[in-house]
N, C-alpha and C positions, 0 to 999 in steps of 0.2 A: 531423520536423517530426511525429510523431506521439507522442516524448515531448512537445511544448510543446503540442498542445495539451488531452494527459486530466490538464494538470499540478496541472490546480484542478477533474476532471470524475472521474466512477468511470467505469474500463470497464464495458461489460457484461459479461454471466457469459458463461462458452462454453455452459453449458450454455441461458442463454435463445437465442444462437442462434440453433442450432443447433434449437429448439425452432421459433424462427419459420422456419427455411430448412424442416423436417418439413412444418408446417403448412399455409407458404407451396406448397411443389411436390405438396402431398395436392389444395389447394384449386382450383390452377387447372385443370386437368383439367375440370371444371363451369363454373369460370368461363367459359374461354373460347367457350363455348355461345352467349355476347351477344354475340362481333362476330360468327359465326357465323350465327347468326341474324338480325342487322346486315344482313350478305349478302345473306343471300338476300333479304330485305325490300327492297335497292336494287334487285339483277339482275330480280326483278316488276312493277318498277314502287309499291309498293305506296307509295312516301317521294316527298318533293318531291326526292330531292337528285338532282344532273344529273351528265356528266362531264366540261362544259367548261365556259369562263366564257362562253362565247356564247349555249347552253343560258338560262342566267341571268339572260341582257340584254347583257352585255359589263363592264369592268373596275370601275364605280363600284356600278353594280349586287349588283355581286359583293359588294366590298365591306362594301355594306350587307347585306345578309343575311348575309355572315361573323359579323361585328357582332352584330346581333338572336340568330343563332341561339346564338352561345358567351355570349351576355348570359340568355337560355333556357335553358341547360344550367346558366349555373353560379346561378339561382334556381334549377333543377328540384334540382339535388346535395343545393344547402342545405336546403329542403328535405326531402328524401329525408333524409339524413344528422339532420337536427333532429329529426326521427318514431322516425327508428332510437334516436334517447335517450328523446325523451318517451310513447314509445309501451312499456309498462310490460316486453308480451307479447315485442316484433318486439326490444327491450335484450335482456331474460335469455338469450330462441333464437336472435337471429339476432347483434347485435351485438357484444354481451359479452365473447365468447374474444376479439376485438382490442382490446380494452380491458382485457384483461389485465396486459401492455403500462403501466403507468399510473405510475409514475415514470423521468422522465427518462435514470436508468444501466437502464433494460429497454428501451429505444427504437433500434433501427436501421435500414436503408433496408432490410433482411426482411422486418420488422415492417411492412411499404409491405401487402404484400400477403399478410400470416399474418392471416388471419382466413375465417370461414366462407363460401364460395362465394357461397352466397344473396347474402351481405353485399354480395359486390362487386359482385355484377351490379345490384342493386335500386339501389347508390350511382350507376353507369357506364349507366340505364340511364335516362337524362334525353339522351341524348346519342342515343341510337335514337329514342326519342318525343318528340325537335322535328325529326326526320326528317320526319316524315308532318304537319307543322305548319306549317314553316317552311323555302323551299328553302334550298340548301346546295353546295358543291362539293365533291366524293365525296374527292377529294385534298386536300382540306382538311379534313374530316370525318377520316379518315383518320391527318392532321400531330396534328390535336387530341386522338386522343385514345392516341398515340403518345406526345405528350409530358405525359398524364394523366400516364402511368405512372413516365414518367421524372419528375415532380415530385412525383409522391407519394411515391418514393425517397428526394426529397431534403427533402422537409417533416416524415419521421423519423430527422432525421441530429442534430437538437440543440443543429447546430451555429449557431444567433442568426441568424445571415446575416440581413437582410431588407432588403426599401426597399418604404417603406406608399406604396399602399395594399397590396401582395402581398400576401397571406396566408402569410406565410413561416415559415420551420422553428418561428422560434418564436412564432409564433402554436396553434399544433399543439402542441407542446410542452407547451404549456399547457392544450388541449382535455386529453391524455390523462392529465391529471393534473388536472383540474377541474372535465371529465364539459362544462357546460353552459356549455360557450361554443365561439366562435368557428367554425361547426361549417362556412367558407365552403369551398371547393377551391381560386380563384386568387386571388382581390381579396377583401377585406376589404368592401369596400361594403353585401354581403347580411348580417351582423353590424351593422352598424352603425346599415342603417337598421331594422328587425327585434330591435332591442335586446340585443343576445348578444355585443358584443367585449369583449373582454378584454382588450385593450391591456398586457402583461409589464411590471413596470417596474423590475426588472434582467433579469442574463441569465439563459437557463436552463438546469439542470443545471448547474451552481455548485456546487460543495463550498459549504459555507459554514461558518465560519468559529468557534467558542464564543467569546464573548466571556471 
């Protein structure tokens, strides 16, 4: 199966993978401060996060609040990510470290958390900030954050699986190779609305044959 997948792709070099593992592990010690701070805010009652669906008014309000919360998070992450690219100081000192992996064969699932820890905190902070203003269910919030970790791993694997309007790996590979496109997290809506969507016209990460 592995030989079939990589028959027309370059395998990531071992040195690249080890570099990503080292960077990821060193960043996590600071990155985990955000969820710890988030839980403290919830416990102290500074957020609109609730522990039961009944506290949110029932199933229908819960579903509405969940959609609104996730939409706000999606918009927040889009603009935070975009700002990390358009602000020259933030890009140079915070985000550029993650973008040294700028070719398809340098991307692996480990690249998803191979970043400056401040970078990770900034891009994840909409999950915390939105809780201050939008009612949400605590367990649902935790599941979203957990899903984001899995999602981030997937979009860095360059395997091209995608169902529009999902911001899948083919879109994120283009983001790493072209920088100023596809800033969204899970969906393409924000990029489409604000004019930064770039749709791949062919498979990404494939070795192009010379004529």
